[in-house]
TILODO-406277 format. One record per residue (C-alpha): residue in one letter; x, y, z. Coordinates in steps of 0.02 Angstrom, whole numbers, plus 50000, padded with zeros to 5 digits. Layout:
N
{residu = a X = X Y = Y Z = Z}
...
This chain:
472
{residu = m X = 50865 Y = 56661 Z = 41834}
{residu = s X = 50858 Y = 56762 Z = 41992}
{residu = a X = 50729 Y = 56794 Z = 42105}
{residu = v X = 50659 Y = 56977 Z = 42155}
{residu = p X = 50593 Y = 57039 Z = 42318}
{residu = s X = 50427 Y = 56951 Z = 42347}
{residu = v X = 50289 Y = 56974 Z = 42485}
{residu = s X = 50314 Y = 56800 Z = 42499}
{residu = n X = 50477 Y = 56840 Z = 42590}
{residu = s X = 50419 Y = 56974 Z = 42685}
{residu = i X = 50493 Y = 57036 Z = 42858}
{residu = t X = 50446 Y = 57179 Z = 42962}
{residu = v X = 50602 Y = 57250 Z = 43062}
{residu = r X = 50559 Y = 57327 Z = 43230}
{residu = l X = 50694 Y = 57450 Z = 43281}
{residu = e X = 50768 Y = 57623 Z = 43354}
{residu = v X = 50854 Y = 57765 Z = 43281}
{residu = p X = 50914 Y = 57960 Z = 43352}
{residu = a X = 50782 Y = 58064 Z = 43311}
{residu = g X = 50822 Y = 58164 Z = 43179}
{residu = g X = 50982 Y = 58167 Z = 43060}
{residu = s X = 50995 Y = 58042 Z = 42935}
{residu = s X = 50977 Y = 57864 Z = 43014}
{residu = v X = 50785 Y = 57846 Z = 42922}
{residu = s X = 50855 Y = 57892 Z = 42753}
{residu = g X = 51038 Y = 57783 Z = 42783}
{residu = l X = 50931 Y = 57639 Z = 42815}
{residu = t X = 50811 Y = 57656 Z = 42642}
{residu = t X = 50950 Y = 57665 Z = 42537}
{residu = a X = 51072 Y = 57515 Z = 42611}
{residu = v X = 50919 Y = 57416 Z = 42603}
{residu = e X = 50881 Y = 57453 Z = 42403}
{residu = q X = 51077 Y = 57449 Z = 42392}
{residu = a X = 51067 Y = 57269 Z = 42460}
{residu = g X = 50926 Y = 57222 Z = 42334}
{residu = g X = 50791 Y = 57239 Z = 42450}
{residu = s X = 50619 Y = 57321 Z = 42436}
{residu = i X = 50550 Y = 57413 Z = 42567}
{residu = t X = 50354 Y = 57452 Z = 42545}
{residu = a X = 50303 Y = 57514 Z = 42716}
{residu = l X = 50404 Y = 57609 Z = 42871}
{residu = d X = 50300 Y = 57674 Z = 43000}
{residu = v X = 50334 Y = 57767 Z = 43162}
{residu = t X = 50282 Y = 57667 Z = 43314}
{residu = a X = 50349 Y = 57786 Z = 43454}
{residu = s X = 50433 Y = 57953 Z = 43464}
{residu = g X = 50559 Y = 58030 Z = 43590}
{residu = h X = 50652 Y = 58180 Z = 43594}
{residu = e X = 50832 Y = 58048 Z = 43591}
{residu = r X = 50732 Y = 57917 Z = 43468}
{residu = l X = 50618 Y = 57845 Z = 43355}
{residu = r X = 50538 Y = 57672 Z = 43362}
{residu = i X = 50497 Y = 57614 Z = 43179}
{residu = d X = 50449 Y = 57459 Z = 43106}
{residu = v X = 50527 Y = 57464 Z = 42917}
{residu = t X = 50438 Y = 57335 Z = 42830}
{residu = c X = 50536 Y = 57263 Z = 42665}
{residu = a X = 50520 Y = 57111 Z = 42529}
{residu = a X = 50664 Y = 57010 Z = 42521}
{residu = r X = 50716 Y = 56877 Z = 42392}
{residu = d X = 50714 Y = 56722 Z = 42507}
{residu = t X = 50757 Y = 56681 Z = 42660}
{residu = a X = 50945 Y = 56715 Z = 42665}
{residu = h X = 50924 Y = 56874 Z = 42585}
{residu = a X = 50807 Y = 56922 Z = 42715}
{residu = e X = 50951 Y = 56901 Z = 42842}
{residu = e X = 51053 Y = 56980 Z = 42756}
{residu = l X = 50955 Y = 57141 Z = 42752}
{residu = v X = 50927 Y = 57148 Z = 42935}
{residu = e X = 51123 Y = 57138 Z = 42974}
{residu = v X = 51135 Y = 57274 Z = 42829}
{residu = m X = 51007 Y = 57381 Z = 42927}
{residu = r X = 51114 Y = 57335 Z = 43102}
{residu = r X = 51250 Y = 57403 Z = 43024}
{residu = v X = 51196 Y = 57570 Z = 42995}
{residu = p X = 51268 Y = 57712 Z = 43134}
{residu = g X = 51121 Y = 57735 Z = 43273}
{residu = v X = 51030 Y = 57570 Z = 43218}
{residu = v X = 50969 Y = 57485 Z = 43366}
{residu = i X = 50874 Y = 57308 Z = 43292}
{residu = g X = 50744 Y = 57236 Z = 43429}
{residu = k X = 50601 Y = 57116 Z = 43337}
{residu = v X = 50610 Y = 57027 Z = 43182}
{residu = s X = 50452 Y = 56940 Z = 43105}
{residu = d X = 50418 Y = 56857 Z = 42959}
{residu = r X = 50273 Y = 56916 Z = 42900}
{residu = v X = 50220 Y = 56744 Z = 42802}
{residu = f X = 50215 Y = 56657 Z = 42991}
{residu = l X = 50140 Y = 56788 Z = 43063}
{residu = a X = 49985 Y = 56766 Z = 42926}
{residu = h X = 49980 Y = 56578 Z = 42981}
{residu = i X = 49980 Y = 56604 Z = 43176}
{residu = g X = 49813 Y = 56500 Z = 43206}
{residu = g X = 49785 Y = 56458 Z = 43046}
{residu = k X = 49685 Y = 56541 Z = 42918}
{residu = i X = 49507 Y = 56485 Z = 42919}
{residu = a X = 49382 Y = 56467 Z = 43037}
{residu = m X = 49204 Y = 56391 Z = 43062}
{residu = n X = 49062 Y = 56511 Z = 43101}
{residu = s X = 48875 Y = 56472 Z = 43133}
{residu = k X = 48758 Y = 56533 Z = 43012}
{residu = r X = 48635 Y = 56560 Z = 43144}
{residu = p X = 48631 Y = 56654 Z = 43308}
{residu = i X = 48621 Y = 56549 Z = 43482}
{residu = r X = 48558 Y = 56677 Z = 43604}
{residu = n X = 48434 Y = 56627 Z = 43722}
{residu = r X = 48343 Y = 56435 Z = 43744}
{residu = d X = 48215 Y = 56495 Z = 43588}
{residu = d X = 48371 Y = 56469 Z = 43487}
{residu = l X = 48459 Y = 56320 Z = 43558}
{residu = s X = 48292 Y = 56245 Z = 43548}
{residu = l X = 48259 Y = 56258 Z = 43346}
{residu = v X = 48458 Y = 56234 Z = 43281}
{residu = y X = 48518 Y = 56088 Z = 43390}
{residu = t X = 48412 Y = 55987 Z = 43540}
{residu = p X = 48250 Y = 55953 Z = 43556}
{residu = g X = 48232 Y = 56040 Z = 43376}
{residu = v X = 48352 Y = 55961 Z = 43273}
{residu = a X = 48278 Y = 55774 Z = 43297}
{residu = r X = 48171 Y = 55811 Z = 43179}
{residu = v X = 48262 Y = 55873 Z = 43046}
{residu = s X = 48409 Y = 55706 Z = 43088}
{residu = m X = 48209 Y = 55602 Z = 43076}
{residu = a X = 48175 Y = 55677 Z = 42907}
{residu = l X = 48364 Y = 55640 Z = 42837}
{residu = a X = 48354 Y = 55451 Z = 42897}
{residu = r X = 48205 Y = 55435 Z = 42787}
{residu = n X = 48258 Y = 55540 Z = 42646}
{residu = p X = 48449 Y = 55567 Z = 42639}
{residu = d X = 48453 Y = 55652 Z = 42482}
{residu = d X = 48368 Y = 55805 Z = 42569}
{residu = a X = 48555 Y = 55821 Z = 42661}
{residu = r X = 48584 Y = 55933 Z = 42504}
{residu = r X = 48455 Y = 56054 Z = 42562}
{residu = l X = 48431 Y = 56042 Z = 42774}
{residu = t X = 48648 Y = 56021 Z = 42795}
{residu = i X = 48810 Y = 56104 Z = 42771}
{residu = k X = 48823 Y = 55977 Z = 42619}
{residu = r X = 48720 Y = 56074 Z = 42503}
{residu = n X = 48895 Y = 56207 Z = 42496}
{residu = s X = 49055 Y = 56077 Z = 42554}
{residu = v X = 49218 Y = 56034 Z = 42497}
{residu = a X = 49303 Y = 55909 Z = 42562}
{residu = v X = 49515 Y = 55949 Z = 42514}
{residu = i X = 49604 Y = 55801 Z = 42550}
{residu = t X = 49786 Y = 55763 Z = 42550}
{residu = d X = 49935 Y = 55635 Z = 42591}
{residu = g X = 50066 Y = 55753 Z = 42611}
{residu = s X = 50138 Y = 55664 Z = 42480}
{residu = a X = 50193 Y = 55780 Z = 42332}
{residu = v X = 50151 Y = 55966 Z = 42401}
{residu = l X = 50187 Y = 56118 Z = 42321}
{residu = g X = 50367 Y = 56117 Z = 42240}
{residu = l X = 50424 Y = 56039 Z = 42423}
{residu = g X = 50391 Y = 55825 Z = 42403}
{residu = n X = 50349 Y = 55716 Z = 42502}
{residu = v X = 50336 Y = 55819 Z = 42663}
{residu = g X = 50182 Y = 55718 Z = 42766}
{residu = p X = 50002 Y = 55784 Z = 42802}
{residu = y X = 50068 Y = 55916 Z = 42956}
{residu = a X = 50190 Y = 56025 Z = 42817}
{residu = a X = 50029 Y = 55989 Z = 42687}
{residu = l X = 49891 Y = 56079 Z = 42837}
{residu = p X = 49951 Y = 56256 Z = 42797}
{residu = v X = 49927 Y = 56217 Z = 42592}
{residu = m X = 49745 Y = 56146 Z = 42615}
{residu = e X = 49696 Y = 56283 Z = 42750}
{residu = g X = 49757 Y = 56411 Z = 42608}
{residu = k X = 49661 Y = 56296 Z = 42472}
{residu = a X = 49515 Y = 56308 Z = 42591}
{residu = a X = 49509 Y = 56522 Z = 42608}
{residu = l X = 49517 Y = 56530 Z = 42410}
{residu = f X = 49363 Y = 56416 Z = 42382}
{residu = k X = 49282 Y = 56521 Z = 42521}
{residu = r X = 49335 Y = 56689 Z = 42457}
{residu = f X = 49332 Y = 56649 Z = 42251}
{residu = g X = 49168 Y = 56527 Z = 42234}
{residu = d X = 49097 Y = 56539 Z = 42429}
{residu = i X = 49113 Y = 56372 Z = 42456}
{residu = d X = 49134 Y = 56304 Z = 42640}
{residu = a X = 49310 Y = 56204 Z = 42620}
{residu = w X = 49365 Y = 56096 Z = 42757}
{residu = p X = 49544 Y = 56039 Z = 42752}
{residu = l X = 49584 Y = 55829 Z = 42803}
{residu = c X = 49767 Y = 55796 Z = 42791}
{residu = l X = 49785 Y = 55612 Z = 42795}
{residu = d X = 49915 Y = 55519 Z = 42879}
{residu = t X = 49922 Y = 55375 Z = 42769}
{residu = q X = 50013 Y = 55362 Z = 42598}
{residu = d X = 49918 Y = 55185 Z = 42558}
{residu = t X = 49797 Y = 55203 Z = 42421}
{residu = d X = 49659 Y = 55085 Z = 42502}
{residu = e X = 49658 Y = 55176 Z = 42657}
{residu = i X = 49639 Y = 55353 Z = 42557}
{residu = v X = 49502 Y = 55275 Z = 42474}
{residu = a X = 49419 Y = 55206 Z = 42627}
{residu = v X = 49439 Y = 55364 Z = 42726}
{residu = v X = 49377 Y = 55457 Z = 42587}
{residu = k X = 49217 Y = 55360 Z = 42563}
{residu = a X = 49197 Y = 55357 Z = 42756}
{residu = v X = 49192 Y = 55536 Z = 42779}
{residu = a X = 49102 Y = 55591 Z = 42610}
{residu = p X = 48915 Y = 55574 Z = 42670}
{residu = g X = 48977 Y = 55762 Z = 42739}
{residu = f X = 49008 Y = 55834 Z = 42559}
{residu = a X = 48965 Y = 55900 Z = 42382}
{residu = g X = 49115 Y = 55882 Z = 42334}
{residu = i X = 49299 Y = 55816 Z = 42339}
{residu = n X = 49436 Y = 55921 Z = 42293}
{residu = l X = 49609 Y = 55770 Z = 42295}
{residu = e X = 49779 Y = 55865 Z = 42322}
{residu = d X = 49956 Y = 55853 Z = 42319}
{residu = i X = 49943 Y = 55667 Z = 42311}
{residu = s X = 50074 Y = 55588 Z = 42196}
{residu = a X = 50077 Y = 55507 Z = 42038}
{residu = p X = 50039 Y = 55368 Z = 41963}
{residu = r X = 49939 Y = 55335 Z = 42129}
{residu = c X = 49857 Y = 55481 Z = 42132}
{residu = f X = 49753 Y = 55419 Z = 41956}
{residu = e X = 49702 Y = 55262 Z = 42040}
{residu = i X = 49627 Y = 55343 Z = 42194}
{residu = e X = 49514 Y = 55473 Z = 42077}
{residu = a X = 49462 Y = 55325 Z = 41982}
{residu = r X = 49421 Y = 55222 Z = 42109}
{residu = l X = 49335 Y = 55377 Z = 42223}
{residu = r X = 49244 Y = 55419 Z = 42040}
{residu = k X = 49164 Y = 55251 Z = 42012}
{residu = e X = 49114 Y = 55216 Z = 42217}
{residu = l X = 49040 Y = 55386 Z = 42265}
{residu = d X = 48894 Y = 55486 Z = 42199}
{residu = i X = 48976 Y = 55655 Z = 42208}
{residu = p X = 49119 Y = 55731 Z = 42103}
{residu = v X = 49283 Y = 55702 Z = 42106}
{residu = f X = 49418 Y = 55828 Z = 42055}
{residu = h X = 49595 Y = 55812 Z = 42052}
{residu = d X = 49654 Y = 55988 Z = 42052}
{residu = d X = 49828 Y = 55960 Z = 41996}
{residu = q X = 49781 Y = 55869 Z = 41863}
{residu = h X = 49609 Y = 55953 Z = 41825}
{residu = g X = 49608 Y = 56122 Z = 41856}
{residu = t X = 49803 Y = 56150 Z = 41794}
{residu = a X = 49731 Y = 56061 Z = 41612}
{residu = i X = 49564 Y = 56203 Z = 41626}
{residu = v X = 49687 Y = 56357 Z = 41640}
{residu = v X = 49806 Y = 56267 Z = 41517}
{residu = l X = 49651 Y = 56238 Z = 41386}
{residu = a X = 49608 Y = 56403 Z = 41426}
{residu = a X = 49767 Y = 56500 Z = 41407}
{residu = l X = 49799 Y = 56410 Z = 41257}
{residu = f X = 49629 Y = 56471 Z = 41170}
{residu = n X = 49681 Y = 56654 Z = 41190}
{residu = a X = 49857 Y = 56618 Z = 41136}
{residu = l X = 49809 Y = 56522 Z = 40983}
{residu = r X = 49706 Y = 56695 Z = 40965}
{residu = v X = 49843 Y = 56797 Z = 40961}
{residu = v X = 49940 Y = 56709 Z = 40839}
{residu = e X = 49810 Y = 56674 Z = 40721}
{residu = k X = 49817 Y = 56473 Z = 40725}
{residu = p X = 49688 Y = 56328 Z = 40743}
{residu = l X = 49699 Y = 56214 Z = 40896}
{residu = a X = 49673 Y = 56068 Z = 40759}
{residu = d X = 49803 Y = 56136 Z = 40652}
{residu = v X = 49966 Y = 56148 Z = 40767}
{residu = r X = 50080 Y = 56025 Z = 40830}
{residu = i X = 50104 Y = 56037 Z = 41013}
{residu = v X = 50263 Y = 55980 Z = 41114}
{residu = m X = 50242 Y = 55932 Z = 41288}
{residu = s X = 50375 Y = 55885 Z = 41422}
{residu = g X = 50312 Y = 55798 Z = 41569}
{residu = a X = 50207 Y = 55654 Z = 41547}
{residu = g X = 50153 Y = 55652 Z = 41761}
{residu = a X = 49978 Y = 55700 Z = 41830}
{residu = a X = 49959 Y = 55850 Z = 41780}
{residu = g X = 50040 Y = 55821 Z = 41604}
{residu = t X = 49927 Y = 55667 Z = 41567}
{residu = a X = 49777 Y = 55783 Z = 41609}
{residu = i X = 49815 Y = 55921 Z = 41490}
{residu = i X = 49868 Y = 55796 Z = 41356}
{residu = k X = 49685 Y = 55720 Z = 41374}
{residu = l X = 49588 Y = 55900 Z = 41370}
{residu = l X = 49675 Y = 55964 Z = 41233}
{residu = l X = 49652 Y = 55814 Z = 41129}
{residu = a X = 49444 Y = 55833 Z = 41191}
{residu = a X = 49474 Y = 55994 Z = 41150}
{residu = g X = 49505 Y = 55968 Z = 40944}
{residu = a X = 49698 Y = 55947 Z = 40973}
{residu = r X = 49757 Y = 55848 Z = 40837}
{residu = n X = 49943 Y = 55841 Z = 40815}
{residu = l X = 50028 Y = 55819 Z = 41001}
{residu = v X = 50203 Y = 55743 Z = 41062}
{residu = a X = 50260 Y = 55721 Z = 41245}
{residu = a X = 50410 Y = 55678 Z = 41318}
{residu = d X = 50447 Y = 55635 Z = 41485}
{residu = i X = 50622 Y = 55627 Z = 41564}
{residu = d X = 50648 Y = 55469 Z = 41462}
{residu = g X = 50634 Y = 55550 Z = 41289}
{residu = v X = 50481 Y = 55584 Z = 41180}
{residu = v X = 50356 Y = 55435 Z = 41232}
{residu = h X = 50303 Y = 55302 Z = 41099}
{residu = a X = 50214 Y = 55142 Z = 41087}
{residu = g X = 50412 Y = 55038 Z = 41075}
{residu = r X = 50478 Y = 55137 Z = 41213}
{residu = p X = 50527 Y = 55026 Z = 41340}
{residu = g X = 50432 Y = 55007 Z = 41499}
{residu = i X = 50281 Y = 55103 Z = 41426}
{residu = v X = 50137 Y = 55059 Z = 41558}
{residu = g X = 49977 Y = 55141 Z = 41634}
{residu = e X = 49960 Y = 55292 Z = 41592}
{residu = l X = 50116 Y = 55322 Z = 41487}
{residu = a X = 50037 Y = 55160 Z = 41390}
{residu = w X = 49862 Y = 55281 Z = 41354}
{residu = i X = 49975 Y = 55403 Z = 41304}
{residu = a X = 50074 Y = 55318 Z = 41167}
{residu = a X = 49910 Y = 55260 Z = 41112}
{residu = h X = 49825 Y = 55426 Z = 41076}
{residu = t X = 49987 Y = 55553 Z = 41057}
{residu = n X = 50128 Y = 55527 Z = 40936}
{residu = e X = 50038 Y = 55480 Z = 40769}
{residu = v X = 50200 Y = 55490 Z = 40667}
{residu = g X = 50292 Y = 55372 Z = 40801}
{residu = f X = 50432 Y = 55497 Z = 40816}
{residu = h X = 50584 Y = 55450 Z = 40932}
{residu = g X = 50699 Y = 55557 Z = 41008}
{residu = t X = 50719 Y = 55704 Z = 41135}
{residu = l X = 50634 Y = 55827 Z = 41194}
{residu = k X = 50750 Y = 55971 Z = 41126}
{residu = e X = 50732 Y = 55869 Z = 40937}
{residu = a X = 50545 Y = 55862 Z = 40940}
{residu = i X = 50518 Y = 56031 Z = 40974}
{residu = v X = 50598 Y = 56083 Z = 40835}
{residu = g X = 50450 Y = 56183 Z = 40705}
{residu = a X = 50339 Y = 56146 Z = 40845}
{residu = d X = 50180 Y = 56261 Z = 40858}
{residu = v X = 50167 Y = 56265 Z = 41050}
{residu = f X = 50245 Y = 56196 Z = 41197}
{residu = i X = 50182 Y = 56148 Z = 41360}
{residu = g X = 50309 Y = 56116 Z = 41495}
{residu = v X = 50234 Y = 56027 Z = 41665}
{residu = s X = 50429 Y = 55950 Z = 41719}
{residu = a X = 50589 Y = 56041 Z = 41788}
{residu = p X = 50681 Y = 56153 Z = 41775}
{residu = d X = 50806 Y = 56253 Z = 41607}
{residu = v X = 50775 Y = 56104 Z = 41484}
{residu = l X = 50770 Y = 56226 Z = 41364}
{residu = t X = 50874 Y = 56357 Z = 41303}
{residu = g X = 50833 Y = 56521 Z = 41200}
{residu = e X = 50918 Y = 56447 Z = 41057}
{residu = d X = 50787 Y = 56292 Z = 41081}
{residu = v X = 50662 Y = 56404 Z = 41057}
{residu = a X = 50708 Y = 56475 Z = 40916}
{residu = k X = 50718 Y = 56344 Z = 40816}
{residu = m X = 50531 Y = 56329 Z = 40862}
{residu = a X = 50383 Y = 56387 Z = 40707}
{residu = d X = 50335 Y = 56551 Z = 40658}
{residu = r X = 50219 Y = 56641 Z = 40808}
{residu = s X = 50251 Y = 56511 Z = 40918}
{residu = i X = 50184 Y = 56495 Z = 41098}
{residu = v X = 50262 Y = 56417 Z = 41252}
{residu = f X = 50202 Y = 56384 Z = 41421}
{residu = a X = 50335 Y = 56356 Z = 41539}
{residu = l X = 50249 Y = 56308 Z = 41691}
{residu = a X = 50367 Y = 56228 Z = 41811}
{residu = n X = 50398 Y = 56303 Z = 41978}
{residu = p X = 50495 Y = 56408 Z = 42023}
{residu = d X = 50600 Y = 56384 Z = 41893}
{residu = p X = 50553 Y = 56357 Z = 41738}
{residu = e X = 50583 Y = 56253 Z = 41589}
{residu = v X = 50644 Y = 56389 Z = 41491}
{residu = d X = 50713 Y = 56576 Z = 41555}
{residu = p X = 50529 Y = 56676 Z = 41503}
{residu = a X = 50653 Y = 56833 Z = 41467}
{residu = e X = 50751 Y = 56701 Z = 41357}
{residu = a X = 50592 Y = 56616 Z = 41235}
{residu = a X = 50511 Y = 56787 Z = 41256}
{residu = r X = 50649 Y = 56827 Z = 41112}
{residu = h X = 50601 Y = 56707 Z = 41011}
{residu = a X = 50405 Y = 56656 Z = 41053}
{residu = a X = 50268 Y = 56774 Z = 41010}
{residu = v X = 50171 Y = 56711 Z = 41173}
{residu = v X = 50271 Y = 56654 Z = 41340}
{residu = a X = 50159 Y = 56613 Z = 41503}
{residu = t X = 50229 Y = 56526 Z = 41672}
{residu = g X = 50176 Y = 56457 Z = 41828}
{residu = r X = 50265 Y = 56636 Z = 41926}
{residu = s X = 50163 Y = 56775 Z = 41967}
{residu = d X = 50289 Y = 56890 Z = 41917}
{residu = f X = 50280 Y = 56869 Z = 41713}
{residu = p X = 50133 Y = 56897 Z = 41634}
{residu = n X = 50037 Y = 56770 Z = 41590}
{residu = q X = 50031 Y = 56658 Z = 41747}
{residu = i X = 49938 Y = 56490 Z = 41734}
{residu = n X = 49872 Y = 56466 Z = 41895}
{residu = n X = 49740 Y = 56334 Z = 41959}
{residu = v X = 49639 Y = 56441 Z = 42071}
{residu = l X = 49570 Y = 56523 Z = 41898}
{residu = a X = 49464 Y = 56384 Z = 41894}
{residu = f X = 49433 Y = 56283 Z = 42030}
{residu = p X = 49302 Y = 56406 Z = 42121}
{residu = g X = 49235 Y = 56417 Z = 41972}
{residu = v X = 49219 Y = 56233 Z = 41922}
{residu = f X = 49141 Y = 56201 Z = 42122}
{residu = r X = 49025 Y = 56335 Z = 42129}
{residu = g X = 48959 Y = 56264 Z = 41951}
{residu = l X = 48947 Y = 56087 Z = 41995}
{residu = l X = 48870 Y = 56120 Z = 42187}
{residu = d X = 48726 Y = 56224 Z = 42106}
{residu = a X = 48689 Y = 56112 Z = 41978}
{residu = q X = 48706 Y = 55948 Z = 42127}
{residu = s X = 48813 Y = 55851 Z = 41994}
{residu = k X = 48864 Y = 55680 Z = 42042}
{residu = n X = 49016 Y = 55685 Z = 41938}
{residu = v X = 49124 Y = 55779 Z = 41835}
{residu = t X = 49153 Y = 55749 Z = 41644}
{residu = t X = 49257 Y = 55801 Z = 41515}
{residu = s X = 49134 Y = 55908 Z = 41435}
{residu = m X = 49103 Y = 56030 Z = 41596}
{residu = m X = 49289 Y = 56048 Z = 41594}
{residu = v X = 49315 Y = 56112 Z = 41411}
{residu = a X = 49148 Y = 56209 Z = 41457}
{residu = a X = 49253 Y = 56267 Z = 41601}
{residu = a X = 49401 Y = 56327 Z = 41467}
{residu = h X = 49286 Y = 56403 Z = 41366}
{residu = a X = 49207 Y = 56510 Z = 41491}
{residu = l X = 49385 Y = 56547 Z = 41574}
{residu = a X = 49444 Y = 56604 Z = 41419}
{residu = g X = 49306 Y = 56713 Z = 41361}
{residu = v X = 49327 Y = 56820 Z = 41523}
{residu = v X = 49462 Y = 56905 Z = 41413}
{residu = k X = 49380 Y = 57013 Z = 41284}
{residu = d X = 49453 Y = 57042 Z = 41117}
{residu = e X = 49492 Y = 57217 Z = 41137}
{residu = e X = 49578 Y = 57163 Z = 41293}
{residu = l X = 49692 Y = 57030 Z = 41215}
{residu = n X = 49871 Y = 57034 Z = 41179}
{residu = a X = 50026 Y = 56918 Z = 41190}
{residu = a X = 50049 Y = 56975 Z = 41387}
{residu = y X = 49847 Y = 56943 Z = 41432}
{residu = i X = 49782 Y = 56792 Z = 41377}
{residu = t X = 49722 Y = 56740 Z = 41545}
{residu = p X = 49617 Y = 56849 Z = 41657}
{residu = s X = 49679 Y = 56910 Z = 41835}
{residu = v X = 49607 Y = 56795 Z = 41989}
{residu = f X = 49509 Y = 56947 Z = 42068}
{residu = h X = 49420 Y = 57000 Z = 41898}
{residu = s X = 49240 Y = 57020 Z = 41926}
{residu = d X = 49161 Y = 56889 Z = 41805}
{residu = l X = 49298 Y = 56773 Z = 41834}
{residu = h X = 49222 Y = 56640 Z = 41919}
{residu = t X = 49044 Y = 56672 Z = 41908}
{residu = t X = 49076 Y = 56623 Z = 41738}
{residu = v X = 49159 Y = 56474 Z = 41750}
{residu = a X = 49006 Y = 56430 Z = 41856}
{residu = a X = 48901 Y = 56451 Z = 41756}
{residu = a X = 48978 Y = 56367 Z = 41602}
{residu = v X = 49005 Y = 56222 Z = 41711}
{residu = r X = 48833 Y = 56222 Z = 41800}
{residu = t X = 48767 Y = 56229 Z = 41628}
{residu = a X = 48861 Y = 56090 Z = 41550}
{residu = a X = 48831 Y = 55968 Z = 41700}
{residu = g X = 48620 Y = 55989 Z = 41677}
{residu = g X = 48599 Y = 56136 Z = 41776}
{residu = p X = 48486 Y = 56300 Z = 41773}
{residu = a X = 48535 Y = 56413 Z = 41662}
{residu = e X = 48513 Y = 56558 Z = 41780}
{residu = l X = 48486 Y = 56506 Z = 42000}
{residu = p X = 48355 Y = 56582 Z = 42104}
{residu = k X = 48419 Y = 56740 Z = 42193}
{residu = d X = 48418 Y = 56619 Z = 42353}
{residu = t X = 48556 Y = 56515 Z = 42239}
{residu = e X = 48442 Y = 56366 Z = 42314}
{residu = v X = 48420 Y = 56225 Z = 42187}
{residu = e X = 48278 Y = 56122 Z = 42213}
């Protein structure tokens, strides 16, 4: 599947062309013929003889961007100057910053926000630590924690390479949930050390968002932290993905008019995300579910079934099916993939039940070509932004944490996550729902507040917040 030009591979080329003539039109034609997409063309200086122009264009990938520069260089009269990668420009100096909420204009302000006035607040918190949620940033703070062992689709790239991703996550927390999130990239991949570090920094936060930690360590780290901390611990790669998948499935089933309890679901992938999806689907009422990994369908008699695979084997595949993914998918109503590219073909999808649903979520290349799948399935979703029905964690985690923080929750439960999925699905109204629109836009005005309200209620918080959003 060939990629299309994207802003994620966007460049700005500063160049000069002769004033007048056909150089500018030659530029645009050359870029378009080479498969690029010009998104802006700005004249930054003009003289009698020459024009200086900034040409911004989208490419398929880095190599294609370099090709577009060479194509422009070959246009008669063009002189190439500086070439800027817009993604790297957007990351210079980082993407987030800390800002003071209180002015410090004079000695009087200084005495209020720092010494000597702050000592009174410190002593009050020493007497009653629970007041930290009311009197400090803890009330609205989440730690975004990673060890860099499973970053996006890049693998084990370490804490420095993970930092821009965690910064981006923090920026999304602020933009969509008005939550102050802080990226903490740990220079250790030892489970005991990670647990110890998170426990040590936890007093400053009202929630912990674990991110991009490889399986199976992520299961143990989350379980131990949930047991030992009095704030919610949420591994977004597991539970954020599961919430959005469940919400999307609720709506896809509305489109095809099939009840969740009656459909046969086949999963590809039994790692962190796959396991969480399976658990949430079962909690929501799914009954007939088969999971497969690289070694085939998971069943109790298969060699090497330990840990989370043993749980999956005990709670799925009630009929004891043995075989491959391709064999399991025959007659299935729903396919959900969180595994690897090209494990299925359009012909495999054609063997599914009538009005089937395909969620091929491997990124950047799905388990089956979406265009091929759409020839046979009624509803197709991917994890990509260049196809309809993108299943993306950002639809869930800002609202989920907003609800947890507003309820001053000490944990996050399965019932809260199911409530979040129902709320997310409900943002798409009956009159809007169709096969190409089962998930709302992340920019939908009601999305995150709706999810937050559902989680807050499920966590035992107030149905509505005071205007200042303070929960006493």
